[in-house]
KOLVEX-787520 format. One record per residue: x, y, z of N, C-alpha, C, O, CB in turn. Coordinates in nm, 4 decimals. Glycine has a CB too. Layout:
N
         nu         nv         nw        cau        cav        caw         cu         cv         cw         ou         ov         ow        cbu        cbv        cbw
          X          Y          Z          X          Y          Z          X          Y          Z          X          Y          Z          X          Y          Z
...
//
This chain:
149
         nu         nv         nw        cau        cav        caw         cu         cv         cw         ou         ov         ow        cbu        cbv        cbw
    -0.2997     1.5442    -0.1725    -0.2508     1.4113    -0.1217    -0.1502     1.3746    -0.2265    -0.1548     1.4118    -0.3438    -0.3696     1.2960    -0.1036
    -0.0455     1.2867    -0.1648     0.0509     1.2358    -0.2522     0.0634     1.0818    -0.2267     0.0738     1.0365    -0.1127     0.1849     1.3108    -0.2328
     0.0619     1.0134    -0.3254     0.0755     0.8564    -0.3119     0.1890     0.8074    -0.3727     0.2154     0.8406    -0.4883    -0.0378     0.7799    -0.3712
     0.2739     0.7176    -0.2969     0.3865     0.6406    -0.3667     0.3261     0.5251    -0.4149     0.2352     0.4703    -0.3526     0.5084     0.6031    -0.2774
     0.3740     0.4789    -0.5328     0.3028     0.3559    -0.6002     0.4353     0.2715    -0.6386     0.5318     0.3286    -0.6894     0.1963     0.3996    -0.7477
     0.4352     0.1301    -0.6114     0.5420     0.0428    -0.6918     0.4741    -0.0957    -0.7175     0.3705    -0.1340    -0.6632     0.6912     0.0202    -0.6030
     0.5436    -0.1600    -0.8024     0.5172    -0.3139    -0.8449     0.6129    -0.3783    -0.9049     0.7090    -0.3193    -0.9542     0.4127    -0.3336    -0.9323
     0.5985    -0.5035    -0.9078     0.7179    -0.5735    -0.9830     0.6732    -0.6088    -1.1177     0.5572    -0.5721    -1.1368     0.7705    -0.7075    -0.9102
     0.7236    -0.6641    -1.2107     0.6840    -0.6772    -1.3353     0.5499    -0.7330    -1.3619     0.4886    -0.7154    -1.4672     0.7724    -0.7457    -1.3943
     0.5140    -0.7909    -1.2760     0.3539    -0.8747    -1.3000     0.2388    -0.7467    -1.2821     0.1278    -0.7535    -1.3350     0.3160    -1.0243    -1.1476
     0.2829    -0.6310    -1.2004     0.1833    -0.5301    -1.1682     0.1904    -0.4215    -1.2529     0.1189    -0.3244    -1.2281     0.1930    -0.4838    -1.0370
     0.2739    -0.4206    -1.3614     0.2908    -0.3171    -1.4619     0.1519    -0.2507    -1.5034     0.1180    -0.1340    -1.4841     0.3616    -0.3796    -1.5869
     0.0790    -0.3536    -1.5654    -0.0485    -0.3022    -1.6251    -0.1511    -0.2375    -1.5255    -0.2103    -0.1346    -1.5578    -0.1177    -0.4176    -1.6957
    -0.1705    -0.2939    -1.4129    -0.2342    -0.2648    -1.3081    -0.1950    -0.1206    -1.2450    -0.2765    -0.0357    -1.2089    -0.2141    -0.3736    -1.2224
    -0.0631    -0.1108    -1.2394    -0.0088     0.0056    -1.1821    -0.0378     0.1340    -1.2663    -0.0687     0.2412    -1.2143     0.1377    -0.0147    -1.1643
    -0.0247     0.1134    -1.4054    -0.0505     0.2397    -1.4862    -0.1745     0.2679    -1.4916    -0.2077     0.3836    -1.5173    -0.0074     0.2387    -1.6162
    -0.2721     0.1663    -1.4680    -0.4267     0.1924    -1.4636    -0.4581     0.2628    -1.3438    -0.5385     0.3557    -1.3522    -0.5139     0.0620    -1.4672
    -0.4058     0.2325    -1.2294    -0.4042     0.2787    -1.1125    -0.3619     0.4199    -1.0951    -0.4286     0.4963    -1.0254    -0.3346     0.1999    -1.0455
    -0.2479     0.4593    -1.1591    -0.2091     0.5864    -1.1533    -0.2912     0.6924    -1.2395    -0.2936     0.8124    -1.2119    -0.0751     0.5846    -1.1882
    -0.3593     0.6338    -1.3486    -0.4506     0.7078    -1.4222    -0.5730     0.7271    -1.3391    -0.6227     0.8393    -1.3491    -0.4805     0.6426    -1.5514
    -0.6292     0.6481    -1.2642    -0.7274     0.6471    -1.1838    -0.6916     0.7581    -1.0600    -0.7785     0.8387    -1.0267    -0.7498     0.4990    -1.1417
    -0.5988     0.7577    -1.0139    -0.5569     0.8293    -0.8888    -0.5651     0.9822    -0.9472    -0.6365     1.0682    -0.8956    -0.3927     0.7791    -0.8268
    -0.4834     1.0041    -1.0606    -0.4623     1.1207    -1.1170    -0.5949     1.1855    -1.1414    -0.6119     1.3038    -1.1119    -0.3832     1.1053    -1.2338
    -0.6809     1.1187    -1.1896    -0.8336     1.1698    -1.2439    -0.9037     1.2128    -1.1415    -1.0071     1.2766    -1.1617    -0.9266     1.0621    -1.3127
    -0.8577     1.1843    -1.0095    -0.9259     1.2355    -0.8875    -0.8247     1.3334    -0.8225    -0.8383     1.3577    -0.7026    -0.9692     1.1139    -0.7843
    -0.7313     1.3873    -0.8877    -0.6456     1.5021    -0.8492    -0.5541     1.4669    -0.7616    -0.5023     1.5569    -0.6955    -0.7130     1.6097    -0.7959
    -0.5143     1.3344    -0.7412    -0.4219     1.2896    -0.6441    -0.2772     1.2774    -0.7110    -0.2721     1.2160    -0.8175    -0.4720     1.1528    -0.5841
    -0.1707     1.3253    -0.6634    -0.0584     1.3436    -0.7026     0.0087     1.1918    -0.6734    -0.0011     1.1361    -0.5641     0.0007     1.4705    -0.6342
     0.0722     1.1397    -0.7792     0.1378     0.9965    -0.7651     0.2831     1.0075    -0.7939     0.3235     1.0723    -0.8905     0.0735     0.8863    -0.8669
     0.3672     0.9416    -0.7068     0.5117     0.9253    -0.7539     0.5347     0.7812    -0.7719     0.5191     0.6977    -0.6827     0.6191     0.9852    -0.6518
     0.5729     0.7564    -0.8926     0.6107     0.6000    -0.9266     0.7303     0.5488    -0.9029     0.8210     0.6025    -0.9665     0.5993     0.5678    -1.0564
     0.7607     0.4603    -0.8307     0.8882     0.3989    -0.7859     0.9256     0.2651    -0.8679     1.0179     0.1896    -0.8374     0.8762     0.3657    -0.6301
     0.8330     0.2476    -0.9837     0.8679     0.1255    -1.0546     0.8040     0.0127    -1.0143     0.7308     0.0136    -0.9154     0.9974     0.0989    -1.0482
     0.8249    -0.0922    -1.0850     0.9036    -0.1268    -1.2089     0.8351    -0.0551    -1.3307     0.7188    -0.0150    -1.3265     0.9091    -0.2906    -1.2326
     0.9105    -0.0436    -1.4299     0.8991     0.0313    -1.5549     0.8886    -0.0462    -1.6710     0.8462    -0.0014    -1.7775     1.0053     0.1158    -1.5729
     0.9342    -0.1860    -1.6493     0.9034    -0.2633    -1.7617     0.8622    -0.4186    -1.7293     0.8686    -0.4646    -1.6153     1.0246    -0.2561    -1.8523
     0.8274    -0.4792    -1.8212     0.7802    -0.6154    -1.7904     0.8957    -0.7270    -1.7738     0.8725    -0.8465    -1.7555     0.6840    -0.6578    -1.9042
     1.0078    -0.6760    -1.7821     1.1246    -0.7596    -1.7596     1.1153    -0.8047    -1.6191     1.0686    -0.7337    -1.5301     1.2586    -0.6859    -1.7876
     1.1598    -0.9213    -1.6015     1.1396    -0.9968    -1.4555     1.2222    -0.9213    -1.3602     1.3365    -0.8872    -1.3909     1.1897    -1.1621    -1.4516
     1.1709    -0.8940    -1.2480     1.2322    -0.8207    -1.1479     1.1979    -0.8700    -1.0052     1.1064    -0.9520    -0.9970     1.1960    -0.6814    -1.1653
     1.2500    -0.8364    -0.9101     1.2124    -0.8724    -0.7764     1.1523    -0.7684    -0.6743     1.2114    -0.6686    -0.6331     1.3258    -0.9246    -0.7202
     1.0178    -0.8107    -0.6385     0.9289    -0.7056    -0.5752     1.0002    -0.6483    -0.4405     0.9662    -0.5353    -0.4056     0.7785    -0.7729    -0.5387
     1.0820    -0.7074    -0.3741     1.1267    -0.6406    -0.2288     1.1742    -0.5019    -0.2606     1.1359    -0.4125    -0.1851     1.2564    -0.7262    -0.1467
     1.2472    -0.4729    -0.3554     1.2851    -0.3411    -0.3711     1.1942    -0.2373    -0.3876     1.2181    -0.1225    -0.3503     1.3589    -0.3343    -0.4639
     1.0820    -0.2753    -0.4464     0.9788    -0.1781    -0.4788     0.8955    -0.1544    -0.3459     0.8502    -0.0439    -0.3159     0.8856    -0.2313    -0.6019
     0.8796    -0.2690    -0.2693     0.8008    -0.2566    -0.1424     0.8934    -0.1705    -0.0505     0.8428    -0.0826     0.0193     0.7629    -0.4067    -0.0737
     1.0190    -0.1923    -0.0490     1.1035    -0.0929     0.0339     1.1002     0.0446    -0.0135     1.0927     0.1321     0.0728     1.2472    -0.1326     0.0369
     1.1050     0.0831    -0.1522     1.1141     0.2266    -0.1732     0.9915     0.2860    -0.1458     0.9960     0.4021    -0.1051     1.1553     0.2624    -0.3057
     0.8718     0.2274    -0.1600     0.7364     0.2968    -0.1265     0.7509     0.2994     0.0098     0.7443     0.4145     0.0529     0.5971     0.2245    -0.1732
     0.7692     0.2110     0.0985     0.7595     0.2138     0.2400     0.8618     0.3226     0.2876     0.8321     0.3904     0.3860     0.7876     0.0695     0.3024
     0.9703     0.3408     0.2286     1.0645     0.4523     0.2779     1.0069     0.5876     0.2477     1.0193     0.6806     0.3274     1.2076     0.4425     0.2103
     0.9439     0.5992     0.1332     0.8832     0.7310     0.0887     0.7729     0.7562     0.2021     0.7677     0.8628     0.2635     0.8148     0.7236    -0.0736
     0.6903     0.6560     0.2235     0.5775     0.6849     0.3363     0.6313     0.7183     0.4695     0.5937     0.8188     0.5299     0.4840     0.5602     0.3595
     0.7220     0.6328     0.5180     0.7721     0.6750     0.6659     0.8743     0.7979     0.6446     0.9177     0.8512     0.7467     0.8564     0.5382     0.7506
     0.9125     0.8429     0.5285     1.0006     0.9508     0.5176     0.9103     1.0613     0.4803     0.9707     1.1670     0.4618     1.1159     0.9275     0.4180
     0.7968     1.0660     0.4659     0.6980     1.1548     0.4491     0.7136     1.2363     0.3131     0.6747     1.3514     0.2931     0.6958     1.2410     0.5680
     0.7770     1.1542     0.2267     0.7601     1.1924     0.0806     0.6425     1.1814     0.0156     0.6145     1.2537    -0.0800     0.8379     1.1262     0.0054
     0.5585     1.0839     0.0655     0.4201     1.0528     0.0255     0.3369     1.0303     0.1414     0.3950     0.9904     0.2423     0.4127     0.9344    -0.0631
     0.2027     1.0495     0.1469     0.1123     1.0271     0.2400     0.0802     0.8937     0.2676     0.0629     0.8512     0.3818     0.0096     1.0893     0.2119
     0.0719     0.8266     0.1652     0.0267     0.6757     0.1718     0.1005     0.5963     0.0599     0.1829     0.6572    -0.0083    -0.1404     0.6596     0.1502
     0.0784     0.4756     0.0387     0.1410     0.3878    -0.0640     0.0543     0.2879    -0.1337    -0.0539     0.2560    -0.0843     0.2475     0.3144    -0.0036
     0.0924     0.2426    -0.2346     0.0162     0.1390    -0.2929     0.1024     0.0437    -0.3656     0.1680     0.0927    -0.4575    -0.0853     0.1932    -0.3812
     0.1145    -0.0733    -0.3445     0.1984    -0.1934    -0.3942     0.1285    -0.2795    -0.4743     0.0098    -0.3002    -0.4489     0.2528    -0.2744    -0.2880
     0.1888    -0.3400    -0.5786     0.1204    -0.4398    -0.6642     0.2144    -0.5416    -0.7033     0.3200    -0.5039    -0.7542     0.0587    -0.3789    -0.7870
     0.1923    -0.6687    -0.6870     0.2672    -0.7822    -0.7308     0.1570    -0.8882    -0.7869     0.0419    -0.8551    -0.8154     0.3592    -0.8420    -0.6062
     0.2001    -0.9987    -0.7968     0.1122    -1.1189    -0.8473     0.0027    -1.1297    -0.7470    -0.1136    -1.1326    -0.7871     0.1948    -1.2648    -0.8592
     0.0334    -1.1369    -0.6046    -0.0737    -1.1650    -0.5081    -0.0819    -1.0473    -0.4044    -0.1802    -1.0439    -0.3303    -0.0471    -1.3048    -0.4346
     0.0127    -0.9529    -0.3945     0.0084    -0.8615    -0.3013     0.0991    -0.8961    -0.1844     0.1559    -0.8111    -0.1159    -0.1241    -0.8430    -0.2641
     0.1084    -1.0295    -0.1666     0.1645    -1.0764    -0.0436     0.3161    -1.0410    -0.0269     0.3554    -0.9830     0.0743     0.1444    -1.2253    -0.0356
     0.3919    -1.0737    -0.1186     0.5360    -1.0722    -0.1006     0.5737    -0.9085    -0.0963     0.6514    -0.8604    -0.0138     0.6146    -1.1602    -0.2298
     0.5123    -0.8407    -0.1885     0.5715    -0.6889    -0.1752     0.5220    -0.6384    -0.0639     0.5943    -0.5495    -0.0189     0.5372    -0.5877    -0.2892
     0.4034    -0.6653     0.0142     0.3509    -0.6154     0.1339     0.4486    -0.6657     0.2542     0.4734    -0.5900     0.3480     0.1983    -0.6648     0.1499
     0.4964    -0.7816     0.2477     0.5799    -0.8353     0.3518     0.7094    -0.7342     0.3502     0.7533    -0.6759     0.4492     0.6182    -0.9997     0.3222
     0.7552    -0.7269     0.2316     0.8841    -0.6305     0.2135     0.8601    -0.4946     0.2841     0.9416    -0.4470     0.3631     0.9164    -0.5988     0.0494
     0.7369    -0.4323     0.2489     0.7133    -0.3019     0.3107     0.6931    -0.3125     0.4687     0.7308    -0.2220     0.5432     0.5870    -0.2366     0.2435
     0.6341    -0.4236     0.5132     0.6160    -0.4302     0.6671     0.7331    -0.4472     0.7424     0.7279    -0.4380     0.8650     0.5302    -0.5377     0.7074
     0.8595    -0.4758     0.6716     0.9712    -0.4894     0.7340     1.0234    -0.3389     0.8006     1.1064    -0.3244     0.8903     1.0665    -0.5540     0.6314
     0.9475    -0.2326     0.7273     1.0133    -0.0918     0.7590     0.9396    -0.0495     0.8900     0.8169    -0.0471     0.8809     0.9908     0.0290     0.6296
     0.9872    -0.0201     0.9949     0.9186     0.0408     1.1085     0.8353     0.1387     1.0764     0.8791     0.2312     1.0080     1.0008     0.0904     1.1998
     0.7031     0.1384     1.1176     0.6072     0.2413     1.0842     0.5114     0.2188     0.9871     0.4178     0.2960     0.9660     0.6672     0.3475     1.0477
     0.5340     0.1030     0.9199     0.4708     0.0683     0.7942     0.3516    -0.0295     0.8590     0.3659    -0.1180     0.9432     0.5841    -0.0096     0.6757
     0.2318     0.0144     0.7937     0.1278    -0.0897     0.8247     0.0483    -0.1206     0.6871    -0.0578    -0.0706     0.6497     0.0227    -0.0344     0.9462
     0.1264    -0.2138     0.6244     0.0891    -0.2480     0.4838    -0.0204    -0.3739     0.4928     0.0077    -0.4772     0.5536     0.2321    -0.2911     0.3935
    -0.1337    -0.3559     0.4332    -0.2367    -0.4556     0.4289    -0.2462    -0.5049     0.2808    -0.2132    -0.4299     0.1889    -0.3750    -0.3970     0.4824
    -0.2928    -0.6349     0.2585    -0.3077    -0.6859     0.1308    -0.4516    -0.7028     0.1295    -0.4944    -0.7782     0.2169    -0.2263    -0.8128     0.1003
    -0.5437    -0.6463     0.0447    -0.6762    -0.6481     0.0168    -0.7226    -0.6956    -0.1284    -0.6655    -0.6637    -0.2327    -0.7203    -0.5188     0.0433
    -0.8220    -0.7674    -0.1194    -0.8929    -0.8350    -0.2372    -1.0509    -0.7867    -0.2241    -1.1351    -0.8279    -0.3039    -0.8757    -1.0134    -0.2291
    -1.0801    -0.7048    -0.1270    -1.2162    -0.6678    -0.1241    -1.2322    -0.5146    -0.0697    -1.1389    -0.4671    -0.0050    -1.2940    -0.7724    -0.0338
    -1.3277    -0.4507    -0.0904    -1.3439    -0.3065    -0.0484    -1.3746    -0.2969     0.1073    -1.3507    -0.1936     0.1698    -1.4651    -0.2369    -0.1335
    -1.4229    -0.3979     0.1597    -1.4769    -0.3673     0.2805    -1.3509    -0.3966     0.3877    -1.3455    -0.3377     0.4957    -1.6153    -0.4564     0.3043
    -1.2595    -0.4859     0.3488    -1.1251    -0.5129     0.4311    -1.0415    -0.3975     0.4152    -0.9767    -0.3554     0.5109    -1.0412    -0.6432     0.3829
    -1.0373    -0.3419     0.3004    -0.9697    -0.2111     0.2938    -1.0195    -0.0968     0.3658    -0.9380    -0.0199     0.4167    -0.9635    -0.1721     0.1681
    -1.1476    -0.0752     0.3767    -1.2007     0.0226     0.4417    -1.1747     0.0086     0.5916    -1.1382     0.1057     0.6577    -1.3357     0.0294     0.4081
    -1.1936    -0.1137     0.6457    -1.1695    -0.1361     0.7899    -1.0174    -0.1300     0.8069    -0.9739    -0.0893     0.9147    -1.2307    -0.2774     0.8419
    -0.9474    -0.1606     0.7266    -0.8009    -0.1822     0.7553    -0.7461    -0.0230     0.7911    -0.6510    -0.0012     0.8660    -0.7162    -0.2593     0.6094
    -0.8206     0.0760     0.7267    -0.7845     0.2129     0.7540    -0.8428     0.2460     0.8756    -0.7793     0.3072     0.9615    -0.8241     0.3075     0.6503
    -0.9672     0.2083     0.8917    -1.0631     0.2654     1.0117    -1.0040     0.2084     1.1365    -0.9986     0.2828     1.2344    -1.2309     0.2176     1.0003
    -0.9585     0.0850     1.1461    -0.9288     0.0266     1.2726    -0.7687     0.0062     1.2909    -0.7180     0.0030     1.4030    -1.0073    -0.1104     1.2835
    -0.6993    -0.0062     1.1808    -0.5490    -0.0381     1.1866    -0.4508     0.0840     1.1192    -0.3285     0.0748     1.1081    -0.5251    -0.1846     1.1012
    -0.5280     0.1926     1.0798    -0.4536     0.3212     1.0177    -0.3511     0.2686     0.9179    -0.2372     0.3153     0.9162    -0.3729     0.4164     1.1360
    -0.3913     0.1691     0.8321    -0.2808     0.1167     0.7307    -0.2534     0.2405     0.6434    -0.3392     0.3177     0.6006    -0.3325    -0.0200     0.6323
    -0.1051     0.2482     0.6212    -0.0701     0.3486     0.5390    -0.0176     0.3027     0.3988     0.0272     0.3835     0.3174     0.0253     0.4270     0.6082
    -0.0258     0.1677     0.3754     0.0187     0.1133     0.2411    -0.0962     0.0172     0.2229    -0.1377    -0.0519     0.3160     0.1756     0.0398     0.2361
    -0.1508     0.0139     0.0917    -0.2332    -0.0881     0.0426    -0.1753    -0.1738    -0.0544    -0.1107    -0.1193    -0.1439    -0.3444    -0.0366    -0.0085
    -0.1862    -0.3029    -0.0540    -0.1399    -0.4005    -0.1576    -0.2478    -0.4736    -0.2377    -0.3635    -0.4811    -0.1966    -0.0568    -0.5032    -0.0920
    -0.2156    -0.5160    -0.3289    -0.3161    -0.6277    -0.3824    -0.2374    -0.6956    -0.5018    -0.1290    -0.6535    -0.5420    -0.4724    -0.5599    -0.4392
    -0.3002    -0.7998    -0.5516    -0.2346    -0.8895    -0.6608    -0.3102    -0.8721    -0.7839    -0.4315    -0.8907    -0.7932    -0.2319    -1.0450    -0.6234
    -0.2189    -0.8287    -0.8953    -0.2861    -0.8147    -1.0130    -0.3312    -0.9594    -1.0698    -0.4211    -0.9632    -1.1539    -0.1960    -0.7373    -1.1094
    -0.2735    -1.0712    -1.0274    -0.3195    -1.1939    -1.0765    -0.4410    -1.2417    -0.9799    -0.4927    -1.3518    -0.9990    -0.1972    -1.2985    -1.0825
    -0.4796    -1.1671    -0.8889    -0.5995    -1.1982    -0.7964    -0.7316    -1.1280    -0.8242    -0.8408    -1.1847    -0.8213    -0.5634    -1.1633    -0.6558
    -0.7099    -0.9891    -0.8535    -0.8250    -0.9068    -0.8806    -0.7991    -0.8285    -1.0053    -0.6866    -0.7971    -1.0443    -0.8569    -0.8146    -0.7637
    -0.9193    -0.7974    -1.0688    -0.9182    -0.7057    -1.1994    -0.9081    -0.5729    -1.1592    -0.9175    -0.5403    -1.0408    -1.0456    -0.7176    -1.2908
    -0.8893    -0.4929    -1.2516    -0.8646    -0.3484    -1.2364    -0.9980    -0.2650    -1.1919    -0.9869    -0.1548    -1.1382    -0.8085    -0.2930    -1.3761
    -1.1028    -0.3148    -1.2134    -1.2123    -0.2386    -1.1801    -1.2359    -0.2586    -1.0133    -1.2693    -0.1717    -0.9328    -1.3396    -0.2863    -1.2745
    -1.2126    -0.3762    -0.9926    -1.2229    -0.4282    -0.8326    -1.1145    -0.3375    -0.7613    -1.1339    -0.2707    -0.6597    -1.1811    -0.6121    -0.8077
    -0.9945    -0.3477    -0.8348    -0.8850    -0.2598    -0.7568    -0.9115    -0.1203    -0.7374    -0.8728    -0.0630    -0.6355    -0.7552    -0.2608    -0.8255
    -0.9837    -0.0537    -0.8412    -1.0190     0.0814    -0.8223    -1.1312     0.0910    -0.7020    -1.1248     0.1877    -0.6261    -1.0722     0.1406    -0.9630
    -1.2317    -0.0065    -0.6840    -1.3086     0.0170    -0.5812    -1.2397    -0.0002    -0.4353    -1.2596     0.0705    -0.3365    -1.4198    -0.0669    -0.5999
    -1.1538    -0.1119    -0.4469    -1.0630    -0.1141    -0.3237    -0.9880    -0.0078    -0.2924    -0.9745     0.0174    -0.1727    -0.9752    -0.2103    -0.3278
    -0.9364     0.0598    -0.3713    -0.8451     0.1839    -0.3664    -0.9406     0.2965    -0.3075    -0.9067     0.3548    -0.2045    -0.7810     0.2276    -0.5245
    -1.0535     0.3260    -0.3685    -1.1476     0.4335    -0.3402    -1.2055     0.4014    -0.2021    -1.2241     0.5013    -0.1326    -1.2616     0.4458    -0.4525
    -1.2362     0.2903    -0.1504    -1.2793     0.2642    -0.0202    -1.1702     0.2835     0.0817    -1.1968     0.3287     0.1931    -1.3327     0.1306    -0.0131
    -1.0561     0.2526     0.0485    -0.9294     0.2738     0.1455    -0.9060     0.4246     0.1732    -0.8964     0.4716     0.2866    -0.7882     0.2115     0.0773
    -0.8981     0.4941     0.0603    -0.8723     0.6380     0.0512    -0.9841     0.7093     0.1357    -0.9571     0.7880     0.2264    -0.8717     0.6880    -0.1040
    -1.0979     0.6791     0.1024    -1.2203     0.7558     0.1736    -1.2314     0.7181     0.3290    -1.2771     0.7974     0.4113    -1.3689     0.7136     0.0983
    -1.1891     0.5999     0.3590    -1.1990     0.5619     0.4966    -1.0950     0.6697     0.5798    -1.0066     0.7341     0.5233    -1.1560     0.3938     0.5128
    -1.1247     0.6755     0.7265    -1.0574     0.7486     0.8089    -1.0437     0.6692     0.9380    -1.1376     0.6076     0.9884    -1.1197     0.8772     0.8230
    -0.9217     0.6746     0.9879    -0.8750     0.6015     1.0941    -0.9628     0.6571     1.2189    -0.9713     0.7786     1.2364    -0.7135     0.6182     1.1092
    -1.0215     0.5742     1.2967    -1.1215     0.6016     1.4038    -1.0622     0.6208     1.5324    -1.1353     0.6667     1.6202    -1.2189     0.4948     1.4157
    -0.9467     0.5950     1.5592    -0.8733     0.6381     1.6727    -0.9085     0.5517     1.7934    -0.9225     0.4297     1.7846    -0.9002     0.7842     1.7001
    -0.9225     0.6235     1.9105    -0.9942     0.5670     2.0253    -0.9199     0.4234     2.0691    -0.7978     0.4190     2.0839    -1.1566     0.5446     1.9823
    -1.0014     0.3122     2.0876    -0.9583     0.1950     2.1276    -0.8609     0.1337     2.0243    -0.7734     0.0553     2.0609    -1.0714     0.1128     2.1550
    -0.8768     0.1706     1.8931    -0.7973     0.1220     1.8063    -0.6407     0.1902     1.8020    -0.5447     0.1319     1.7517    -0.8726     0.1346     1.6833
    -0.6350     0.3063     1.8558    -0.4946     0.3704     1.8717    -0.4148     0.2829     1.9710    -0.2949     0.2588     1.9566    -0.5033     0.5280     1.9285
    -0.4865     0.2400     2.0671    -0.4007     0.1483     2.1692    -0.3394     0.0292     2.0993    -0.2291    -0.0153     2.1309    -0.4932     0.0892     2.2919
    -0.4211    -0.0252     1.9950    -0.3732    -0.1403     1.9301    -0.2612    -0.0974     1.8538    -0.1596    -0.1652     1.8686    -0.4740    -0.2079     1.8474
    -0.2551     0.0041     1.7716    -0.1549     0.0775     1.6936    -0.0329     0.0800     1.7852     0.0777     0.0373     1.7519    -0.2042     0.2267     1.6506
    -0.0624     0.1333     1.9027     0.0712     0.1731     1.9961     0.1257     0.0195     2.0405     0.2436    -0.0068     2.0639     0.0238     0.2837     2.1574
     0.0340    -0.0584     2.0455     0.0997    -0.2186     2.0590     0.1876    -0.2591     1.9613     0.2982    -0.3032     1.9928    -0.0048    -0.3320     2.0530
     0.1431    -0.2474     1.8163     0.2211    -0.2866     1.7135     0.3504    -0.2038     1.7207     0.4593    -0.2610     1.7140     0.1474    -0.2728     1.5840
     0.3406    -0.0628     1.7350     0.4695     0.0205     1.7370     0.5685    -0.0497     1.8667     0.6895    -0.0635     1.8483     0.4254     0.2020     1.7689
     0.5134    -0.0848     1.9767     0.5999    -0.1436     2.0756     0.6709    -0.2607     2.0340     0.7838    -0.2851     2.0766     0.5288    -0.1756     2.1890
     0.6056    -0.3401     1.9465     0.6717    -0.4801     1.9111     0.7816    -0.4064     1.7888     0.8977    -0.4473     1.7843     0.5349    -0.6237     1.8391
     0.7476    -0.3270     1.7193     0.8655    -0.2842     1.6317     0.9861    -0.2173     1.7090     1.1022    -0.2348     1.6721     0.8138    -0.1814     1.5242
     0.9554    -0.1466     1.8083     1.0485    -0.0969     1.9028     1.1260    -0.2212     1.9549     1.2481    -0.2240     1.9399     0.9760    -0.0159     2.0182
     1.0695    -0.3107     2.0074     1.1336    -0.4179     2.0628     1.2378    -0.4922     1.9863     1.3409    -0.5353     2.0378     1.0419    -0.5009     2.0981
     1.1991    -0.5076     1.8348     1.2987    -0.5768     1.7617     1.3703    -0.4840     1.6717     1.4652    -0.5259     1.6054     1.2407    -0.6882     1.6860
     1.3312    -0.3590     1.6644     1.4153    -0.2768     1.5673     1.4838    -0.1749     1.6457     1.5665    -0.1070     1.5849     1.3310    -0.2081     1.4527
     1.4647    -0.1518     1.7693     1.5197    -0.0432     1.8570     1.5010     0.0668     1.7896     1.5365     0.1748     1.8366     1.6600    -0.0530     1.8961
//
């Protein structure tokens, strides 16, 4: 498995710890930045990770900013991306089981690193259930098609 990861300047510390956590599990990680704590804008990192996921350079993505909201909104503008902001392990798990999310986002100002690891682990260990949930994913794809052609 390969995971694309990105953050803005606020998420640097969490990003580095998440990379270590993932690599300790034998997961390959591609880091799309940011690489310094100098102020930067999150949309570029949300886009880079989203493009890596839809382009199949990575299986999944993880995004980090202050709250997880802005960076996930950026990623969700890319057709085929289903990014979710999570602050708890249960939501992360269900987001994969029911919504087949392909990017997980969280806020470094909202959750600590140990909770972030639990959220990531629940998300990675969950599997899409398909069935009735696939119909809903198809409906989301139809909305994307309507507006992005």
